[in-house]
N, C-alpha and C positions, 0 to 999 in steps of 0.2 A: 082967184079960183084955184083950188087944189088940183094938182096934176094926178091923174089916175095912174096907179102903178101898173107896169107891164106884167101880164100874166104869163106863166109858163105852165106846161102840163107835165105832171109827174105820175109815175106808175109804180105800184108795188103788188106783190102776190097776196091774194086773199082766197085761200082754198083752191078750188078749180077755176077761180076767176082772177082777172087782173083788176085792181082798183085804181082808177084814174081820178085826178083832181087838178083843176086849174087854180093855181095859187101864185102869189107874188114871190114866194121864197120856199126853200126846202122846209124851213121851220113851220111855215103856215101849212104846208102839205102834211107834215107829220101831225100837226094839231087836228087837221081835218080827218085824218085816218084814226085819230085817237091813240096814237103811239107815243109812249114815253121814252122809247129808245130811238137812237139815230139809225134808221133803216138804211140811209144812204151810206153811212160809214161801214155798215155790214154788207153792203152790196146787194141788199134786198129791194132797194128802191132806186129809181133812175129817172132822168129827164127824158121826155118823149118829144120828138120833133116831127114825126110822120103826120102830115095833114089829115090823113084818113082817120088816125087814132085821136087827134087833138080836137077835132070839130065838136063832138058832143060835150066833152068837159068844158071847152071854152064858152059854150052856149050857156052853161050854168056854173059860173065861177064859185069855188068853195064847196061845191056839192060833189060827194064821192060817187063816181059812176063806175059800176061793176060790169065788166064784159067777160063773157065766158071764153075760156081758152080752148077753142075747138068744140066739136059736137060731143054729145054724150057718148056716142060710139067711139070717137077718137080718144076721149078720156079713159074709157074702159079699156081700150086697146093698149094705152100707155101704162096701165097699172101692171105691177109685177105679177107673174104667173104664180098661182098658189102651189105650195109644195104638195107632191103626191102623197096620199095617205091610205092606209088600209082601213076599210070599213067592213063592219059585220052587220048584216040586216036580217032580222027575223030568224036567227039561229042558223042561217045558211053559211057556207064557207065562201061566199062570194067576196073576192078581194079585188081592188084595183091594182093593176100591174104597177110595180115600182121599179125604177131603174137601179136603185141602191137597196140592198137588203138592210133591214133594221138591225141595229146593234143591240145585243141583249143589255138590259139594264144592269149596271154593276150592283153587286150585293151591298146592302146598306152597311155603313160603317157601324161598329159597335159603339154603344154609349161610352163616353170617356170615363175613366176611373176617377173617383173622388177621393181616393186614399191619400194622395199627397195633400190635398186641400184639408182633409180631416186631420191629418198629422200636424199640419201647420197651425190649424186652429187650436188643437190641443196644446201645442208648444206655446202659443200666444197666451192661452188661459193660464198655463203653468207659470210663465214668466210674469204675467200680470199679478197673479196671486202672490208670488214670491216677493215682488217689489211692494205690493200693498202691505204685506206683513212687515217687511223691513221699515217701511215708512211709518207704520203704526208704532213699532218699537222705538223708532227715532223720536216720534212725537211724544211718547211717554217719557223718554229720557230727557227731552227738552223741557217738558213740564216739571219734572223733578229738579232739574238744574235751575229753572226759573224760581221754584219755591226756595231752594237753597240760597239763591242770590238775594231774594227778598229778605230772608231771615238774617243773612250776613249784613245786608245794608241796614236793617233795623238795629242789630247789635252794634254795628259800626257807629251809627248815629248816637246811640246811648253812650257808648264808651268814649267816643271822641268828644261828645258834649261834656262828659264828666272830666276828662283829661284837660279840656280847654278851661273849664271852671277851676280846676286845680291850679293851672298855670296862672290864671287871673288872680286867684287868691294868693299864690306864692309871690307873684309880682307885687301885689299891693303890700304884702308883708315885708318884702325886700325893700321896696321904695320907702316904706315907713321906717324901717330899721336904718336905711341909708340916711334919711333926713335926721334921725336922732343922732347918728354917729357924727354927721357934719356939725350939728349944733354943739355937740360936746367937744368937738375938735376946735371949733371957733371960740368957745368959751375958755379954753385952756390957755 
């Protein structure tokens, strides 16, 4: 038979209430409260041992029990006092007394000047246009050089081919003449 886990009672703040839950672990308590953060590590949740506060949660394990922290009057009394303010009603000069006089609002700051931004944008446009012109001129020169290279390569191919053919023809003529000379030398 499985042994029942010992329950502990945990408490966290929930608005004007304290939320109690009887659970076997802090992790189970966080799950019951629906919290994804570790409220215990943040000091927002704690273990409760007071029998008067643990009785109701232990009667319903895993169920969140919310108990008000004081009466409504006590909660209202604990709220911070509102700041005094001047009110005008129906055109009368009725004002609530204030301990501190209101400071006049400072004059609004003037709109920042865009002159430096406009000058920088103009400078950017000038530099961009200048380099665009230079790049276009360079591209034109590159295209001209590419045409010159193609023409030179075509002429080179034709002239080198003709020179190679001349070398082959001269070699054949020389080899033929050399053979004839050797024959004549051997016959003598």
